[in-house]
N, CA, C and O atoms as CSV, one atom per row, in Angstrom:
chain,resi,resn,atom,element,x,y,z
A,1,UNK,N,N,226.710,51.137,-43.006
A,1,UNK,CA,C,225.830,50.303,-42.219
A,1,UNK,C,C,226.346,50.233,-40.794
A,1,UNK,O,O,227.527,50.450,-40.523
A,2,UNK,N,N,225.431,49.926,-39.898
A,2,UNK,CA,C,225.856,49.751,-38.522
A,2,UNK,C,C,226.732,48.522,-38.406
A,2,UNK,O,O,226.611,47.578,-39.187
A,3,UNK,N,N,227.595,48.545,-37.447
A,3,UNK,CA,C,228.421,47.396,-37.105
A,3,UNK,C,C,227.498,46.217,-36.810
A,3,UNK,O,O,226.385,46.412,-36.320
A,4,UNK,N,N,227.943,45.003,-37.102
A,4,UNK,CA,C,227.124,43.812,-36.869
A,4,UNK,C,C,226.604,43.719,-35.437
A,4,UNK,O,O,225.498,43.233,-35.202
A,5,UNK,N,N,227.408,44.190,-34.479
A,5,UNK,CA,C,226.977,44.143,-33.076
A,5,UNK,C,C,225.737,44.996,-32.834
A,5,UNK,O,O,224.827,44.591,-32.111
A,6,UNK,N,N,225.707,46.188,-33.447
A,6,UNK,CA,C,224.522,47.045,-33.329
A,6,UNK,C,C,223.318,46.378,-33.979
A,6,UNK,O,O,222.227,46.363,-33.411
A,7,UNK,N,N,223.522,45.827,-35.175
A,7,UNK,CA,C,222.396,45.196,-35.877
A,7,UNK,C,C,221.839,44.031,-35.058
A,7,UNK,O,O,220.625,43.829,-35.018
A,8,UNK,N,N,222.706,43.269,-34.411
A,8,UNK,CA,C,222.252,42.162,-33.575
A,8,UNK,C,C,221.442,42.691,-32.393
A,8,UNK,O,O,220.399,42.134,-32.049
A,9,UNK,N,N,221.928,43.774,-31.770
A,9,UNK,CA,C,221.194,44.392,-30.652
A,9,UNK,C,C,219.826,44.866,-31.116
A,9,UNK,O,O,218.824,44.644,-30.436
A,10,UNK,N,N,219.782,45.531,-32.292
A,10,UNK,CA,C,218.509,46.024,-32.811
A,10,UNK,C,C,217.534,44.875,-33.035
A,10,UNK,O,O,216.357,44.988,-32.693
A,11,UNK,N,N,218.009,43.773,-33.604
A,11,UNK,CA,C,217.124,42.638,-33.879
A,11,UNK,C,C,216.594,42.011,-32.595
A,11,UNK,O,O,215.564,41.337,-32.607
A,12,UNK,N,N,217.300,42.234,-31.482
A,12,UNK,CA,C,216.859,41.723,-30.185
A,12,UNK,C,C,216.051,42.760,-29.405
A,12,UNK,O,O,215.664,42.524,-28.261
A,13,UNK,N,N,215.798,43.925,-30.041
A,13,UNK,CA,C,214.990,44.957,-29.404
A,13,UNK,C,C,215.756,45.839,-28.438
A,13,UNK,O,O,215.146,46.546,-27.636
A,14,UNK,N,N,217.076,45.815,-28.495
A,14,UNK,CA,C,217.889,46.650,-27.606
A,14,UNK,C,C,218.248,47.945,-28.321
A,14,UNK,O,O,218.501,47.946,-29.526
A,15,UNK,N,N,218.271,49.045,-27.579
A,15,UNK,CA,C,218.586,50.324,-28.189
A,15,UNK,C,C,219.757,50.987,-27.476
A,15,UNK,O,O,220.120,50.625,-26.357
A,16,UNK,N,N,220.340,51.975,-28.164
A,16,UNK,CA,C,221.438,52.729,-27.570
A,16,UNK,C,C,220.857,53.963,-26.888
A,16,UNK,O,O,219.698,54.304,-27.122
A,17,UNK,N,N,221.630,54.628,-26.060
A,17,UNK,CA,C,221.107,55.749,-25.275
A,17,UNK,C,C,220.889,56.990,-26.128
A,17,UNK,O,O,221.451,57.122,-27.216
A,18,UNK,N,N,220.064,57.897,-25.615
A,18,UNK,CA,C,219.747,59.155,-26.253
A,18,UNK,C,C,219.260,60.100,-25.178
A,18,UNK,O,O,219.039,59.675,-24.043
A,19,UNK,N,N,219.084,61.389,-25.508
A,19,UNK,CA,C,218.727,62.398,-24.516
A,19,UNK,C,C,217.466,61.983,-23.757
A,19,UNK,O,O,216.471,61.572,-24.355
A,20,UNK,N,N,217.525,62.097,-22.442
A,20,UNK,CA,C,216.399,61.723,-21.592
A,20,UNK,C,C,216.617,60.413,-20.854
A,20,UNK,O,O,215.919,60.111,-19.886
A,21,UNK,N,N,217.583,59.643,-21.315
A,21,UNK,CA,C,217.817,58.319,-20.739
A,21,UNK,C,C,219.308,58.056,-20.530
A,21,UNK,O,O,220.165,58.630,-21.203
A,22,UNK,N,N,219.583,57.178,-19.584
A,22,UNK,CA,C,220.921,56.656,-19.350
A,22,UNK,C,C,220.810,55.137,-19.361
A,22,UNK,O,O,219.707,54.590,-19.360
A,23,UNK,N,N,221.945,54.463,-19.373
A,23,UNK,CA,C,221.932,53.001,-19.253
A,23,UNK,C,C,222.163,52.631,-17.805
A,23,UNK,O,O,223.077,53.149,-17.164
A,24,UNK,N,N,221.335,51.734,-17.283
A,24,UNK,CA,C,221.484,51.255,-15.920
A,24,UNK,C,C,222.555,50.192,-15.827
A,24,UNK,O,O,223.168,49.821,-16.828
A,25,UNK,N,N,222.778,49.704,-14.616
A,25,UNK,CA,C,223.787,48.664,-14.404
A,25,UNK,C,C,223.496,47.407,-15.212
A,25,UNK,O,O,224.419,46.703,-15.622
A,26,UNK,N,N,222.201,47.118,-15.445
A,26,UNK,CA,C,221.824,45.941,-16.220
A,26,UNK,C,C,221.812,46.218,-17.730
A,26,UNK,O,O,221.364,45.383,-18.516
A,27,UNK,N,N,222.319,47.420,-18.135
A,27,UNK,CA,C,222.409,47.850,-19.527
A,27,UNK,C,C,221.066,48.228,-20.133
A,27,UNK,O,O,221.002,48.522,-21.327
A,28,UNK,N,N,219.987,48.229,-19.348
A,28,UNK,CA,C,218.684,48.674,-19.827
A,28,UNK,C,C,218.567,50.176,-19.625
A,28,UNK,O,O,219.280,50.760,-18.809
A,29,UNK,N,N,217.664,50.798,-20.375
A,29,UNK,CA,C,217.482,52.241,-20.264
A,29,UNK,C,C,216.781,52.619,-18.973
A,29,UNK,O,O,215.815,51.978,-18.559
A,30,UNK,N,N,217.287,53.676,-18.343
A,30,UNK,CA,C,216.618,54.253,-17.181
A,30,UNK,C,C,216.479,55.750,-17.438
A,30,UNK,O,O,217.335,56.370,-18.070
A,31,UNK,N,N,215.392,56.312,-16.940
A,31,UNK,CA,C,215.125,57.726,-17.166
A,31,UNK,C,C,216.099,58.591,-16.392
A,31,UNK,O,O,216.330,58.381,-15.201
A,32,UNK,N,N,216.667,59.569,-17.088
A,32,UNK,CA,C,217.498,60.585,-16.457
A,32,UNK,C,C,216.560,61.730,-16.102
A,32,UNK,O,O,216.133,62.466,-16.992
A,33,UNK,N,N,216.231,61.900,-14.831
A,33,UNK,CA,C,215.235,62.910,-14.434
A,33,UNK,C,C,215.601,64.303,-14.934
A,33,UNK,O,O,214.728,65.046,-15.382
A,34,UNK,N,N,216.873,64.663,-14.864
A,34,UNK,CA,C,217.298,65.992,-15.308
A,34,UNK,C,C,217.042,66.161,-16.807
A,34,UNK,O,O,216.486,67.175,-17.229
A,35,UNK,N,N,217.436,65.196,-17.592
A,35,UNK,CA,C,217.231,65.273,-19.032
A,35,UNK,C,C,215.764,65.099,-19.404
A,35,UNK,O,O,215.303,65.690,-20.380
A,36,UNK,N,N,215.029,64.300,-18.644
A,36,UNK,CA,C,213.610,64.093,-18.929
A,36,UNK,C,C,212.841,65.399,-18.809
A,36,UNK,O,O,211.871,65.621,-19.534
A,37,UNK,N,N,213.270,66.262,-17.900
A,37,UNK,CA,C,212.607,67.564,-17.757
A,37,UNK,C,C,212.726,68.387,-19.036
A,37,UNK,O,O,211.817,69.147,-19.370
A,38,UNK,N,N,213.825,68.243,-19.745
A,38,UNK,CA,C,214.011,68.935,-21.013
A,38,UNK,C,C,212.958,68.466,-22.018
A,38,UNK,O,O,212.348,69.272,-22.721
A,39,UNK,N,N,212.761,67.167,-22.071
A,39,UNK,CA,C,211.783,66.585,-22.999
A,39,UNK,C,C,210.379,67.048,-22.619
A,39,UNK,O,O,209.613,67.478,-23.482
A,40,UNK,N,N,210.040,66.964,-21.344
A,40,UNK,CA,C,208.718,67.397,-20.870
A,40,UNK,C,C,208.497,68.883,-21.157
A,40,UNK,O,O,207.409,69.279,-21.574
A,41,UNK,N,N,209.526,69.705,-20.936
A,41,UNK,CA,C,209.460,71.142,-21.185
A,41,UNK,C,C,209.190,71.408,-22.667
A,41,UNK,O,O,208.365,72.254,-23.011
A,42,UNK,N,N,209.887,70.686,-23.533
A,42,UNK,CA,C,209.713,70.854,-24.976
A,42,UNK,C,C,208.284,70.523,-25.388
A,42,UNK,O,O,207.680,71.267,-26.160
A,43,UNK,N,N,207.741,69.433,-24.892
A,43,UNK,CA,C,206.357,69.059,-25.214
A,43,UNK,C,C,205.373,70.085,-24.660
A,43,UNK,O,O,204.399,70.434,-25.326
A,44,UNK,N,N,205.620,70.562,-23.462
A,44,UNK,CA,C,204.733,71.567,-22.859
A,44,UNK,C,C,204.694,72.834,-23.702
A,44,UNK,O,O,203.622,73.384,-23.951
A,45,UNK,N,N,205.852,73.296,-24.139
A,45,UNK,CA,C,205.899,74.500,-24.975
A,45,UNK,C,C,205.117,74.287,-26.267
A,45,UNK,O,O,204.375,75.167,-26.701
A,46,UNK,N,N,205.284,73.132,-26.872
A,46,UNK,CA,C,204.600,72.861,-28.137
A,46,UNK,C,C,203.081,72.815,-27.941
A,46,UNK,O,O,202.330,73.345,-28.761
A,47,UNK,N,N,202.636,72.184,-26.860
A,47,UNK,CA,C,201.198,72.114,-26.573
A,47,UNK,C,C,200.631,73.512,-26.331
A,47,UNK,O,O,199.479,73.794,-26.660
A,48,UNK,N,N,201.465,74.388,-25.746
A,48,UNK,CA,C,201.048,75.776,-25.521
A,48,UNK,C,C,201.178,76.624,-26.788
A,48,UNK,O,O,201.059,77.848,-26.745
A,49,UNK,N,N,201.423,75.954,-27.913
A,49,UNK,CA,C,201.485,76.567,-29.244
A,49,UNK,C,C,202.680,77.493,-29.449
A,49,UNK,O,O,202.601,78.472,-30.191
A,50,UNK,N,N,203.776,77.176,-28.790
A,50,UNK,CA,C,205.036,77.873,-29.043
A,50,UNK,C,C,205.636,77.212,-30.282
A,50,UNK,O,O,205.711,75.984,-30.341
A,51,UNK,N,N,206.063,77.990,-31.267
A,51,UNK,CA,C,206.577,77.405,-32.508
A,51,UNK,C,C,207.966,76.786,-32.311
A,51,UNK,O,O,208.646,77.047,-31.319
A,52,UNK,N,N,208.363,75.966,-33.275
A,52,UNK,CA,C,209.628,75.226,-33.178
A,52,UNK,C,C,210.829,76.152,-33.028
A,52,UNK,O,O,211.740,75.870,-32.249
A,53,UNK,N,N,210.832,77.248,-33.767
A,53,UNK,CA,C,211.945,78.191,-33.689
A,53,UNK,C,C,212.073,78.742,-32.270
A,53,UNK,O,O,213.177,78.816,-31.732
A,54,UNK,N,N,210.953,79.127,-31.664
A,54,UNK,CA,C,210.976,79.668,-30.298
A,54,UNK,C,C,211.370,78.610,-29.280
A,54,UNK,O,O,212.052,78.912,-28.301
A,55,UNK,N,N,210.947,77.381,-29.503
A,55,UNK,CA,C,211.330,76.283,-28.607
A,55,UNK,C,C,212.850,76.137,-28.607
A,55,UNK,O,O,213.463,75.988,-27.550
A,56,UNK,N,N,213.451,76.180,-29.789
A,56,UNK,CA,C,214.912,76.073,-29.893
A,56,UNK,C,C,215.576,77.230,-29.155
A,56,UNK,O,O,216.581,77.031,-28.473
A,57,UNK,N,N,215.034,78.415,-29.282
A,57,UNK,CA,C,215.604,79.577,-28.583
A,57,UNK,C,C,215.540,79.379,-27.065
A,57,UNK,O,O,216.487,79.740,-26.366
A,58,UNK,N,N,214.446,78.813,-26.538
A,58,UNK,CA,C,214.348,78.501,-25.105
A,58,UNK,C,C,215.439,77.498,-24.717
A,58,UNK,O,O,216.112,77.668,-23.701
A,59,UNK,N,N,215.606,76.460,-25.526
A,59,UNK,CA,C,216.610,75.439,-25.227
A,59,UNK,C,C,218.010,76.047,-25.216
A,59,UNK,O,O,218.833,75.709,-24.366
A,60,UNK,N,N,218.274,76.944,-26.164
A,60,UNK,CA,C,219.579,77.609,-26.205
A,60,UNK,C,C,219.762,78.546,-25.016
A,60,UNK,O,O,220.843,78.613,-24.431
A,61,UNK,N,N,218.694,79.271,-24.662
A,61,UNK,CA,C,218.756,80.223,-23.548
A,61,UNK,C,C,219.154,79.522,-22.256
A,61,UNK,O,O,219.908,80.069,-21.452
A,62,UNK,N,N,218.647,78.313,-22.061
A,62,UNK,CA,C,218.939,77.565,-20.843
A,62,UNK,C,C,220.091,76.581,-21.029
A,62,UNK,O,O,220.278,75.671,-20.221
A,63,UNK,N,N,220.864,76.773,-22.102
A,63,UNK,CA,C,222.063,75.965,-22.374
A,63,UNK,C,C,221.790,74.468,-22.415
A,63,UNK,O,O,222.578,73.668,-21.910
A,64,UNK,N,N,220.674,74.104,-23.018
A,64,UNK,CA,C,220.347,72.692,-23.172
A,64,UNK,C,C,221.141,72.156,-24.359
A,64,UNK,O,O,221.008,72.676,-25.467
A,65,UNK,N,N,221.962,71.131,-24.153
A,65,UNK,CA,C,222.755,70.602,-25.266
A,65,UNK,C,C,221.875,69.820,-26.238
A,65,UNK,O,O,220.772,69.395,-25.893
A,66,UNK,N,N,222.373,69.641,-27.439
A,66,UNK,CA,C,221.669,68.822,-28.418
A,66,UNK,C,C,221.804,67.359,-28.002
A,66,UNK,O,O,222.470,67.037,-27.018
A,67,UNK,N,N,221.162,66.488,-28.764
A,67,UNK,CA,C,221.242,65.059,-28.460
A,67,UNK,C,C,222.666,64.533,-28.572
A,67,UNK,O,O,222.997,63.504,-27.981
A,68,UNK,N,N,223.510,65.234,-29.327
A,68,UNK,CA,C,224.905,64.816,-29.469
A,68,UNK,C,C,225.819,65.548,-28.502
A,68,UNK,O,O,227.040,65.406,-28.566
A,69,UNK,N,N,225.222,66.340,-27.594
A,69,UNK,CA,C,226.003,67.031,-26.594
A,69,UNK,C,C,226.592,68.351,-27.049
A,69,UNK,O,O,227.382,68.956,-26.324
A,70,UNK,N,N,226.226,68.807,-28.230
A,70,UNK,CA,C,226.732,70.081,-28.726
A,70,UNK,C,C,225.965,71.220,-28.058
A,70,UNK,O,O,224.845,71.032,-27.584
A,71,UNK,N,N,226.582,72.405,-28.025
A,71,UNK,CA,C,225.989,73.522,-27.304
A,71,UNK,C,C,224.774,74.122,-27.985
A,71,UNK,O,O,223.787,74.413,-27.308
A,72,UNK,N,N,224.803,74.317,-29.280
A,72,UNK,CA,C,223.711,74.984,-29.966
A,72,UNK,C,C,222.683,73.985,-30.469
A,72,UNK,O,O,223.022,72.929,-31.002
A,73,UNK,N,N,221.427,74.342,-30.288
A,73,UNK,CA,C,220.344,73.512,-30.774
A,73,UNK,C,C,219.976,73.951,-32.184
A,73,UNK,O,O,220.448,74.981,-32.664
A,74,UNK,N,N,219.147,73.180,-32.831
A,74,UNK,CA,C,218.624,73.568,-34.129
A,74,UNK,C,C,217.155,73.177,-34.177
A,74,UNK,O,O,216.677,72.400,-33.350
A,75,UNK,N,N,216.455,73.721,-35.147
A,75,UNK,CA,C,215.034,73.402,-35.286
A,75,UNK,C,C,214.855,71.901,-35.473
A,75,UNK,O,O,213.877,71.333,-34.987
A,76,UNK,N,N,215.781,71.251,-36.168
A,76,UNK,CA,C,215.658,69.808,-36.382
A,76,UNK,C,C,215.756,69.031,-35.070
A,76,UNK,O,O,215.136,67.976,-34.933
A,77,UNK,N,N,216.533,69.543,-34.095
A,77,UNK,CA,C,216.621,68.879,-32.790
A,77,UNK,C,C,215.280,68.977,-32.073
A,77,UNK,O,O,214.802,67.996,-31.504
A,78,UNK,N,N,214.667,70.175,-32.101
A,78,UNK,CA,C,213.353,70.341,-31.488
A,78,UNK,C,C,212.325,69.430,-32.130
A,78,UNK,O,O,211.522,68.803,-31.438
A,79,UNK,N,N,212.349,69.355,-33.459
A,79,UNK,CA,C,211.418,68.481,-34.185
A,79,UNK,C,C,211.685,67.023,-33.843
A,79,UNK,O,O,210.753,66.235,-33.679
A,80,UNK,N,N,212.958,66.669,-33.736
A,80,UNK,CA,C,213.321,65.294,-33.400
A,80,UNK,C,C,212.769,64.894,-32.033
A,80,UNK,O,O,212.269,63.783,-31.861
A,81,UNK,N,N,212.859,65.796,-31.072
A,81,UNK,CA,C,212.323,65.511,-29.735
A,81,UNK,C,C,210.812,65.307,-29.803
A,81,UNK,O,O,210.268,64.406,-29.163
A,82,UNK,N,N,210.143,66.150,-30.581
A,82,UNK,CA,C,208.683,66.090,-30.645
A,82,UNK,C,C,208.144,64.914,-31.450
A,82,UNK,O,O,206.973,64.562,-31.307
A,83,UNK,N,N,208.962,64.306,-32.283
A,83,UNK,CA,C,208.472,63.210,-33.125
A,83,UNK,C,C,209.092,61.851,-32.789
A,83,UNK,O,O,208.766,60.852,-33.432
A,84,UNK,N,N,209.969,61.800,-31.804
A,84,UNK,CA,C,210.672,60.557,-31.496
A,84,UNK,C,C,209.800,59.641,-30.635
A,84,UNK,O,O,209.450,59.983,-29.505
A,85,UNK,N,N,209.459,58.494,-31.175
A,85,UNK,CA,C,208.599,57.529,-30.481
A,85,UNK,C,C,209.217,57.007,-29.191
A,85,UNK,O,O,208.514,56.445,-28.351
A,86,UNK,N,N,210.508,57.183,-29.026
A,86,UNK,CA,C,211.173,56.683,-27.821
A,86,UNK,C,C,210.659,57.365,-26.556
A,86,UNK,O,O,210.703,56.784,-25.471
A,87,UNK,N,N,210.173,58.594,-26.696
A,87,UNK,CA,C,209.704,59.314,-25.515
A,87,UNK,C,C,208.354,58.811,-25.006
A,87,UNK,O,O,207.942,59.162,-23.900
A,88,UNK,N,N,207.660,57.990,-25.803
A,88,UNK,CA,C,206.437,57.355,-25.306
A,88,UNK,C,C,206.709,55.913,-24.864
A,88,UNK,O,O,205.789,55.174,-24.512
A,89,UNK,N,N,207.988,55.528,-24.891
A,89,UNK,CA,C,208.371,54.208,-24.398
A,89,UNK,C,C,208.573,53.167,-25.473
A,89,UNK,O,O,208.952,52.036,-25.170
A,90,UNK,N,N,208.326,53.523,-26.737
A,90,UNK,CA,C,208.516,52.597,-27.849
A,90,UNK,C,C,209.867,52.865,-28.509
A,90,UNK,O,O,210.545,53.840,-28.185
A,91,UNK,N,N,210.246,51.997,-29.429
A,91,UNK,CA,C,211.508,52.216,-30.135
A,91,UNK,C,C,211.436,51.656,-31.545
A,91,UNK,O,O,211.115,50.484,-31.739
A,92,UNK,N,N,211.738,52.499,-32.530
A,92,UNK,CA,C,211.930,52.056,-33.907
A,92,UNK,C,C,213.438,51.985,-34.101
A,92,UNK,O,O,214.135,52.999,-34.060
A,93,UNK,N,N,213.922,50.782,-34.309
A,93,UNK,CA,C,215.367,50.559,-34.380
A,93,UNK,C,C,215.842,50.496,-35.820
A,93,UNK,O,O,215.142,50.001,-36.703
A,94,UNK,N,N,217.038,51.003,-36.038
A,94,UNK,CA,C,217.712,51.028,-37.326
A,94,UNK,C,C,217.025,52.002,-38.287
A,94,UNK,O,O,216.759,51.673,-39.443
A,95,UNK,N,N,216.739,53.233,-37.770
A,95,UNK,CA,C,216.145,54.283,-38.601
A,95,UNK,C,C,217.138,54.757,-39.654
A,95,UNK,O,O,216.752,55.132,-40.761
A,96,UNK,N,N,218.414,54.736,-39.301
A,96,UNK,CA,C,219.452,55.147,-40.246
A,96,UNK,C,C,220.650,54.226,-40.069
A,96,UNK,O,O,220.728,53.440,-39.125
A,97,UNK,N,N,221.567,54.347,-40.997
A,97,UNK,CA,C,222.765,53.522,-40.911
A,97,UNK,C,C,223.959,54.275,-41.487
A,97,UNK,O,O,223.793,55.227,-42.251
A,98,UNK,N,N,225.146,53.849,-41.121
A,98,UNK,CA,C,226.367,54.476,-41.594
A,98,UNK,C,C,226.723,53.897,-42.956
A,98,UNK,O,O,226.889,52.687,-43.109
A,99,UNK,N,N,226.837,54.784,-43.944
A,99,UNK,CA,C,227.174,54.381,-45.309
A,99,UNK,C,C,228.680,54.232,-45.456
A,99,UNK,O,O,229.160,53.302,-46.103
A,100,UNK,N,N,229.426,55.160,-44.847
A,100,UNK,CA,C,230.881,55.168,-44.976
A,100,UNK,C,C,231.483,55.398,-43.597
A,100,UNK,O,O,231.285,56.456,-42.999
A,101,UNK,N,N,232.203,54.430,-43.099
A,101,UNK,CA,C,232.802,54.529,-41.762
A,101,UNK,C,C,233.893,55.594,-41.685
A,101,UNK,O,O,234.096,56.194,-40.630
A,102,UNK,N,N,234.579,55.827,-42.767
A,102,UNK,CA,C,235.672,56.798,-42.767
A,102,UNK,C,C,235.125,58.222,-42.671
A,102,UNK,O,O,235.595,59.017,-41.857
A,103,UNK,N,N,234.126,58.541,-43.507
A,103,UNK,CA,C,233.544,59.892,-43.496
A,103,UNK,C,C,232.418,60.018,-42.478
A,103,UNK,O,O,231.934,61.118,-42.210
A,104,UNK,N,N,232.005,58.894,-41.915
A,104,UNK,CA,C,230.893,58.830,-40.968
A,104,UNK,C,C,229.573,59.308,-41.596
A,104,UNK,O,O,228.684,59.798,-40.899
A,105,UNK,N,N,229.465,59.160,-42.899
A,105,UNK,CA,C,228.254,59.540,-43.616
A,105,UNK,C,C,227.130,58.574,-43.258
A,105,UNK,O,O,227.292,57.356,-43.329
A,106,UNK,N,N,225.973,59.148,-42.866
A,106,UNK,CA,C,224.818,58.328,-42.495
A,106,UNK,C,C,223.704,58.533,-43.499
A,106,UNK,O,O,223.658,59.547,-44.195
A,107,UNK,N,N,222.818,57.575,-43.567
A,107,UNK,CA,C,221.683,57.628,-44.484
A,107,UNK,C,C,220.443,57.117,-43.770
A,107,UNK,O,O,220.503,56.142,-43.020
A,108,UNK,N,N,219.329,57.776,-44.007
A,108,UNK,CA,C,218.049,57.308,-43.474
A,108,UNK,C,C,217.705,55.989,-44.164
A,108,UNK,O,O,217.804,55.871,-45.385
A,109,UNK,N,N,217.306,55.020,-43.381
A,109,UNK,CA,C,216.980,53.707,-43.927
A,109,UNK,C,C,215.689,53.773,-44.731
A,109,UNK,O,O,214.653,54.226,-44.245
A,110,UNK,N,N,215.778,53.312,-45.967
A,110,UNK,CA,C,214.608,53.250,-46.853
A,110,UNK,C,C,214.417,51.817,-47.342
A,110,UNK,O,O,214.134,51.573,-48.515
A,111,UNK,N,N,214.577,50.883,-46.416
A,111,UNK,CA,C,214.390,49.479,-46.751
A,111,UNK,C,C,215.671,48.699,-46.987
A,111,UNK,O,O,215.626,47.492,-47.225
A,112,UNK,N,N,216.819,49.374,-46.925
A,112,UNK,CA,C,218.087,48.671,-47.142
A,112,UNK,C,C,218.351,47.647,-46.042
A,112,UNK,O,O,218.880,46.568,-46.307
A,113,UNK,N,N,217.985,47.982,-44.825
A,113,UNK,CA,C,218.153,47.087,-43.681
A,113,UNK,C,C,216.806,46.942,-42.970
A,113,UNK,O,O,215.977,47.851,-43.018
A,114,UNK,N,N,216.589,45.816,-42.319
A,114,UNK,CA,C,215.308,45.668,-41.610
A,114,UNK,C,C,215.217,46.628,-40.419
A,114,UNK,O,O,216.209,46.898,-39.742
A,115,UNK,N,N,214.013,47.132,-40.183
A,115,UNK,CA,C,213.750,47.962,-39.011
A,115,UNK,C,C,212.917,47.138,-38.036
A,115,UNK,O,O,212.186,46.228,-38.427
A,116,UNK,N,N,213.045,47.480,-36.765
A,116,UNK,CA,C,212.332,46.752,-35.716
A,116,UNK,C,C,211.587,47.762,-34.853
A,116,UNK,O,O,212.183,48.719,-34.361
A,117,UNK,N,N,210.279,47.551,-34.667
A,117,UNK,CA,C,209.486,48.424,-33.798
A,117,UNK,C,C,209.164,47.660,-32.525
A,117,UNK,O,O,208.569,46.583,-32.566
A,118,UNK,N,N,209.563,48.226,-31.400
A,118,UNK,CA,C,209.365,47.567,-30.107
A,118,UNK,C,C,208.472,48.465,-29.254
A,118,UNK,O,O,208.846,49.594,-28.936
A,119,UNK,N,N,207.298,47.968,-28.884
A,119,UNK,CA,C,206.387,48.726,-28.027
A,119,UNK,C,C,206.723,48.495,-26.561
A,119,UNK,O,O,207.166,47.412,-26.178
A,120,UNK,N,N,206.509,49.518,-25.748
A,120,UNK,CA,C,206.751,49.449,-24.303
A,120,UNK,C,C,208.134,48.883,-23.987
A,120,UNK,O,O,208.287,48.031,-23.113
A,121,UNK,N,N,209.115,49.363,-24.701
A,121,UNK,CA,C,210.490,48.893,-24.552
A,121,UNK,C,C,211.148,49.406,-23.277
A,121,UNK,O,O,212.002,48.732,-22.701
A,122,UNK,N,N,210.751,50.602,-22.836
A,122,UNK,CA,C,211.384,51.246,-21.688
A,122,UNK,C,C,210.382,52.234,-21.082
A,122,UNK,O,O,209.304,52.463,-21.632
A,123,UNK,N,N,210.757,52.805,-19.952
A,123,UNK,CA,C,209.883,53.760,-19.273
A,123,UNK,C,C,209.657,54.993,-20.156
A,123,UNK,O,O,210.605,55.570,-20.689
A,124,UNK,N,N,208.407,55.380,-20.300
A,124,UNK,CA,C,208.066,56.556,-21.102
A,124,UNK,C,C,208.314,57.832,-20.304
A,124,UNK,O,O,208.110,57.867,-19.091
A,125,UNK,N,N,208.753,58.872,-20.994
A,125,UNK,CA,C,208.864,60.191,-20.385
A,125,UNK,C,C,207.579,60.958,-20.641
A,125,UNK,O,O,207.098,61.690,-19.776
A,126,UNK,N,N,207.026,60.786,-21.834
A,126,UNK,CA,C,205.788,61.447,-22.237
A,126,UNK,C,C,204.682,60.394,-22.307
A,126,UNK,O,O,204.845,59.374,-22.976
A,127,UNK,N,N,203.557,60.630,-21.621
A,127,UNK,CA,C,202.452,59.672,-21.724
A,127,UNK,C,C,202.001,59.503,-23.180
A,127,UNK,O,O,202.007,60.456,-23.959
A,128,UNK,N,N,201.618,58.297,-23.523
A,128,UNK,CA,C,201.225,57.950,-24.895
A,128,UNK,C,C,200.152,58.897,-25.445
A,128,UNK,O,O,200.222,59.295,-26.608
A,129,UNK,N,N,199.170,59.259,-24.629
A,129,UNK,CA,C,198.084,60.144,-25.094
A,129,UNK,C,C,198.622,61.526,-25.457
A,129,UNK,O,O,198.193,62.119,-26.446
A,130,UNK,N,N,199.551,62.036,-24.667
A,130,UNK,CA,C,200.134,63.353,-24.958
A,130,UNK,C,C,200.997,63.265,-26.208
A,130,UNK,O,O,200.945,64.152,-27.060
A,131,UNK,N,N,201.782,62.213,-26.325
A,131,UNK,CA,C,202.608,62.022,-27.516
A,131,UNK,C,C,201.719,61.995,-28.762
A,131,UNK,O,O,202.000,62.686,-29.742
A,132,UNK,N,N,200.643,61.192,-28.723
A,132,UNK,CA,C,199.742,61.083,-29.868
A,132,UNK,C,C,199.080,62.427,-30.181
A,132,UNK,O,O,198.905,62.768,-31.350
A,133,UNK,N,N,198.715,63.186,-29.159
A,133,UNK,CA,C,198.119,64.506,-29.352
A,133,UNK,C,C,199.086,65.432,-30.084
A,133,UNK,O,O,198.687,66.141,-31.008
A,134,UNK,N,N,200.330,65.429,-29.684
A,134,UNK,CA,C,201.347,66.275,-30.323
A,134,UNK,C,C,201.538,65.844,-31.776
A,134,UNK,O,O,201.711,66.697,-32.646
A,135,UNK,N,N,201.510,64.541,-32.059
A,135,UNK,CA,C,201.684,64.083,-33.443
A,135,UNK,C,C,200.531,64.543,-34.324
A,135,UNK,O,O,200.742,64.912,-35.479
A,136,UNK,N,N,199.324,64.526,-33.792
A,136,UNK,CA,C,198.152,64.982,-34.557
A,136,UNK,C,C,198.187,66.488,-34.779
A,136,UNK,O,O,197.766,66.990,-35.822
A,137,UNK,N,N,198.703,67.206,-33.766
A,137,UNK,CA,C,198.753,68.679,-33.839
A,137,UNK,C,C,199.760,69.112,-34.869
A,137,UNK,O,O,199.950,70.310,-35.081
């Protein structure tokens, strides 16, 4: 499970950083223009009907790191970018939790802990209409 401090932040609608965003001086999310271009590029490729495998190859070709800062991308990273509600400005908090702190084993939350959905939590990188279009596609 997440540390109590994280769970308290989640219950208050606060989120931790991820690709496309940085934390500002006030600890709120601010868009990282350089990283946001990666997100916009990924959505553009998908709308142009480039498949997930090819999108990952583009990201690797241009040395785009994964969300964890690793060098090689994977299809799951591309899918994660295309399905993450955070890019439309919303946030679903506590999607997963740490089961074992020693092994760092994580588990997708299936009701074990409460989840919190926060709309318009931060500046969107992808307009809501484009995000919704990609989800339908």
